[in-house]
VEXRO-346188 format. One line per field, with one value per residue (C-alpha): y, z, x. Coordinates in steps of 0.1 Angstrom, whole numbers, plus 5000, padded with zeros to 4 digits. Example, Ala and Ser with C-alpha at 12.3 -4.5 7.8 and 13.67 -1.06 7.14 Angstrom:
v [4955_4989]
w [5078_5071]
u [5123_5137]
//
This chain:
v [2939_2915_2890_2881_2850_2835_2833_2869_2893_2929_2947_2983_3009_2994_3006_2987_2995_2991_2988_3001_3028_3017_3008_2975_2993_3020_2994_2975_3007_3017_2983_2988_3023_3010_2985_3013_3008_3036_3032_3042_3037_3037_3046_3069_3085_3115_3110_3073_3065_3049_3081_3098_3072_3066_3085_3090_3087_3081_3093_3074_3044_3010_3002_3035_3022_3053_3050_3013_3018_3045_3023_2994_3016_3029_2997_2966_2947_2955_2940_2946_2953_2941_2914_2934_2949_2934_2906_2928_2954_2929_2912_2946_2953_2918_2925_2950_2942_2915_2912_2893_2877_2866_2876_2840_2839_2871_2859_2829_2851_2877_2854_2832_2808_2802_2801_2774_2753_2757_2745_2715_2706_2706_2683_2710_2708_2737_2741_2732_2757_2763_2787_2809_2826_2827_2823_2787_2779_2788_2755_2734_2757_2753_2715_2716_2739_2735_2766_2790_2801_2831_2845_2862_2880_2862_2894_2927_2919_2924_2930_2917_2937_2920_2893_2885_2859_2837_2819_2797_2786_2810_2840_2830_2846_2879_2879_2873_2901_2924_2917_2927_2892_2891_2859_2846_2818_2803_2789_2770_2790_2769_2766_2777_2766_2790_2812_2811_2823_2811_2838_2825_2836_2818_2828_2824_2794_2776_2782_2786_2800_2802_2823_2808_2802_2832_2831_2858_2872_2891_2915_2925_2907_2928_2916_2928_2911_2886_2865_2844_2816_2804_2785_2753_2718_2708_2688_2719_2738_2711_2708_2746_2751_2721_2734_2769_2756_2734_2765_2785_2757_2750_2787_2789_2819_2845_2869_2869_2849_2848_2818_2821_2789_2777_2751_2731_2700_2697_2697_2725_2741_2768_2798_2822_2834_2869_2872_2899_2909_2907_2924_2893_2895_2930_2916_2907_2944_2941_2904_2886_2885_2895_2914_2904_2936_2932_2896_2907_2928_2900_2875_2896_2909_2874_2878_2851_2848_2861_2843_2839_2832_2852_2876_2874_2844_2858_2888_2903_2929_2950_2970_3007_3015_3050_3046_3053_3088_3097_3115_3131_3120_3089_3094_3077_3085_3065_3036_3035_3035_2998_2997_2964_2982_2997_3021_3021_3047_3046_3082_3084_3118_3111_3086_3069_3040_3007_3022_3008_3037_3018_2991_2984_2955_2940_2914_2892_2859_2842_2848_2856_2883_2899_2899_2915_2942_2952_2953_2974_2998_3002_3008_3034_3053_3056_3063_3092_3106_3143_3164_3172_3208_3196_3176_3185_3201_3179_3192_3203_3183_3200_3189_3185_3167_3132_3137_3166_3148_3131_3094_3095_3067_3081_3115_3133_3132_3130_3149_3130_3138_3135_3130_3125_3110_3129_3119_3147_3131_3094_3078_3108_3111_3144_3154_3174_3182_3151_3145_3136_3099_3089_3062_3034_3011_2977_2973_3001_2985_2989_2970_3002_2983_2949]
w [2112_2127_2102_2115_2093_2108_2143_2154_2157_2145_2175_2181_2175_2144_2110_2087_2050_2028_1990_1981_1997_1993_2021_2028_2034_2054_2078_2081_2090_2115_2132_2131_2146_2174_2182_2183_2150_2126_2091_2055_2025_1988_1964_1933_1942_1965_1977_1986_2017_2035_2030_2057_2082_2075_2091_2056_2022_1993_1962_1934_1911_1925_1903_1911_1921_1942_1961_1967_1980_2003_2016_2022_2040_2064_2071_2092_2071_2040_2031_2004_2001_1966_1944_1914_1925_1901_1913_1904_1928_1956_1950_1951_1985_1997_1991_2020_2043_2051_2027_2032_2015_1991_1955_1945_1963_1946_1912_1914_1924_1897_1868_1864_1842_1869_1896_1878_1872_1907_1921_1898_1908_1945_1937_1945_1924_1900_1873_1837_1820_1791_1785_1754_1746_1708_1681_1676_1711_1703_1687_1716_1742_1724_1728_1764_1780_1778_1769_1782_1795_1809_1792_1816_1811_1830_1847_1859_1860_1892_1902_1869_1848_1822_1815_1791_1790_1759_1751_1722_1705_1676_1700_1714_1688_1689_1727_1727_1702_1724_1753_1732_1722_1754_1774_1788_1807_1795_1823_1822_1835_1865_1881_1916_1948_1969_1966_1997_2009_2035_2052_2070_2083_2083_2102_2092_2116_2098_2123_2105_2119_2098_2103_2099_2063_2047_2022_1994_1971_1940_1918_1884_1893_1924_1960_1973_2007_2028_2057_2083_2092_2056_2050_2039_2052_2076_2048_2026_2055_2061_2025_2020_2049_2040_2004_2017_2042_2015_1993_2022_2031_1995_1989_2023_2027_2054_2061_2055_2025_2011_1990_1970_1963_1945_1957_1928_1933_1968_1957_1965_1937_1942_1921_1929_1954_1970_1988_2013_2035_2016_2012_2023_2056_2065_2090_2112_2121_2142_2149_2154_2183_2160_2128_2095_2095_2130_2120_2089_2111_2136_2108_2088_2120_2134_2163_2177_2156_2172_2179_2149_2171_2163_2190_2178_2166_2131_2110_2076_2056_2028_2004_1998_1961_1947_1929_1962_1962_1929_1947_1973_2005_2020_2052_2077_2106_2090_2084_2120_2137_2146_2173_2158_2126_2122_2094_2078_2052_2035_2032_1994_1979_1951_1945_1911_1900_1911_1934_1969_1993_2025_2040_2067_2092_2113_2139_2151_2166_2132_2096_2084_2110_2105_2067_2070_2093_2072_2040_2057_2069_2035_2019_2045_2039_2002_2005_2029_2011_2014_1982_1966_1978_2013_2013_2040_2027_2029_2053_2036_2043_2058_2047_2077_2086_2098_2130_2140_2131_2156_2150_2141_2165_2197_2191_2166_2128_2115_2082_2057_2044_2006_1992_1957_1952_1926_1911_1916_1922_1921_1954_1969_1977_1971_1976_1951_1943_1939_1903_1893_1886_1888_1863_1859_1845_1861_1864_1890_1909_1946_1960_1959_1946_1964]
u [5675_5651_5636_5600_5600_5632_5621_5624_5595_5591_5577_5565_5577_5593_5582_5558_5556_5526_5524_5490_5469_5433_5409_5425_5458_5440_5425_5458_5477_5450_5456_5494_5491_5469_5496_5522_5540_5551_5539_5548_5526_5536_5508_5509_5475_5480_5444_5449_5428_5457_5478_5456_5466_5503_5531_5546_5529_5553_5535_5553_5546_5550_5579_5598_5633_5640_5608_5612_5648_5636_5607_5631_5656_5630_5609_5615_5589_5568_5535_5509_5472_5467_5482_5495_5529_5555_5577_5607_5595_5590_5624_5641_5625_5634_5671_5670_5641_5615_5586_5554_5537_5565_5570_5564_5530_5519_5531_5508_5478_5485_5482_5450_5469_5496_5469_5449_5480_5492_5459_5458_5494_5482_5453_5428_5396_5388_5361_5368_5391_5414_5443_5442_5475_5472_5447_5459_5445_5409_5399_5413_5397_5364_5366_5378_5353_5315_5294_5283_5316_5335_5366_5389_5422_5449_5461_5445_5408_5388_5351_5338_5363_5385_5360_5332_5304_5307_5274_5286_5318_5310_5314_5348_5371_5352_5353_5390_5395_5373_5397_5426_5438_5458_5465_5431_5415_5382_5361_5329_5299_5289_5255_5264_5247_5268_5298_5320_5353_5379_5399_5430_5463_5496_5527_5563_5566_5538_5509_5475_5443_5410_5379_5345_5336_5318_5290_5291_5265_5277_5257_5272_5305_5309_5305_5272_5267_5285_5271_5288_5286_5280_5247_5265_5270_5297_5312_5316_5331_5357_5367_5368_5391_5413_5418_5426_5451_5467_5472_5488_5512_5522_5530_5548_5525_5529_5500_5463_5450_5415_5405_5373_5353_5323_5298_5285_5262_5276_5312_5337_5358_5384_5378_5407_5432_5436_5469_5458_5428_5396_5363_5344_5364_5353_5328_5357_5361_5329_5323_5356_5380_5408_5399_5416_5437_5452_5458_5477_5500_5505_5514_5538_5555_5561_5537_5515_5483_5451_5418_5394_5363_5332_5320_5284_5263_5260_5271_5263_5282_5267_5289_5282_5290_5294_5261_5244_5257_5240_5212_5234_5251_5233_5214_5237_5215_5187_5211_5222_5188_5193_5220_5234_5244_5279_5290_5325_5334_5368_5377_5376_5375_5350_5322_5317_5295_5308_5334_5335_5330_5323_5302_5277_5279_5251_5252_5223_5212_5212_5223_5187_5182_5216_5212_5177_5190_5220_5199_5172_5199_5214_5180_5172_5204_5195_5158_5165_5196_5202_5199_5233_5231_5228_5261_5285_5317_5348_5375_5407_5438_5468_5502_5525_5556_5548_5567_5545_5512_5490_5484_5447_5439_5424_5441_5420_5423_5458_5465_5486_5520_5521_5556_5567_5601_5620_5653_5678_5712_5721_5716_5697_5660_5643_5607_5587_5551_5529_5519_5483_5486_5449_5441_5416_5443_5438_5476_5474_5446_5454_5424_5405_5376_5382]
//
């Protein structure tokens, strides 16, 4: 088997495996299929968006040994679309096939405590923080971190989940109890000038390419809009890219990596790492020479990295959360009146508040114009939403053998092949009906809301 991280390349029509079936996995598999690869996705949700794109959808838990062994036996390389697969699962896969990014890189990003310590060891600046693992840590945390502060669980939290604002030392114990007295990190609530992110890719041979720094605006802990290039000084750009590159090199990272940063009083602080394509990089689909998902495929397969140059002077991306479906299907025709606006929907079967259902991207001569256009388009889609009774019926999915399905890229819509790995005889793989495994458990988070 060719190892793309030892000098060889995994080339089409080899098979790429994906752990996680959310929109990030969907776009990455679309990029892989355009390049001629076969694809397999492992995700416990039978309705996972990436399942409609993959040649084969294995419907099983991420730690299912039978499913992991089957994935490893069929794939030339396996990658991930979210940071929460266990190290044990990744190590099991790595015994039989190439895996990128590595289990070690994901382990650092999975745990805020390890992440903070790693960044400090690399001499990368972070905001004041303290680790709380037991009640005995509360007094020292109180003295180490100024208030107000934010208490975050070390694992599992995303998009504002798993964290609480703590306004004073007297609230800390109660906040920790509310989070279940699990391991947490207490961080100072900083007065931010800007939130930015650096999206880069690193190959197995150590080549690194970075996209222009992106500026992000969050609402309620969830990314609302991103604009690029970020409205920051050249000094901030240089430091942000340098810190992100140092992270990738220290982790010997392979793949696309997002590094989220704060700008505070002109200084750059690293907030957290995302070892995968990222929501703030969705603009690359419409305004970069190589989008982040095609870049991920190139990196993990050992192919030369693509150009990260922008194809427009400026771009803006606006998320579409499930809240916008509360009055019916949004009016996409109204959103697309401006020819510089592009619509992306993720193929999710149900809308719910806070769930990322899609996004809009606009390009323009400058950031201000692009931002105005994309926000105007999003507002128009909601203002003119169709009444619930006027929603179009969703087409039913046919279950067909993957070898008989068209590829969904230039050949019509490809139905997905749901498979549940059942344990019949030792060493055998059998397929049975897919169980309903839907859950809001953060440990099952598959970047569905990233």
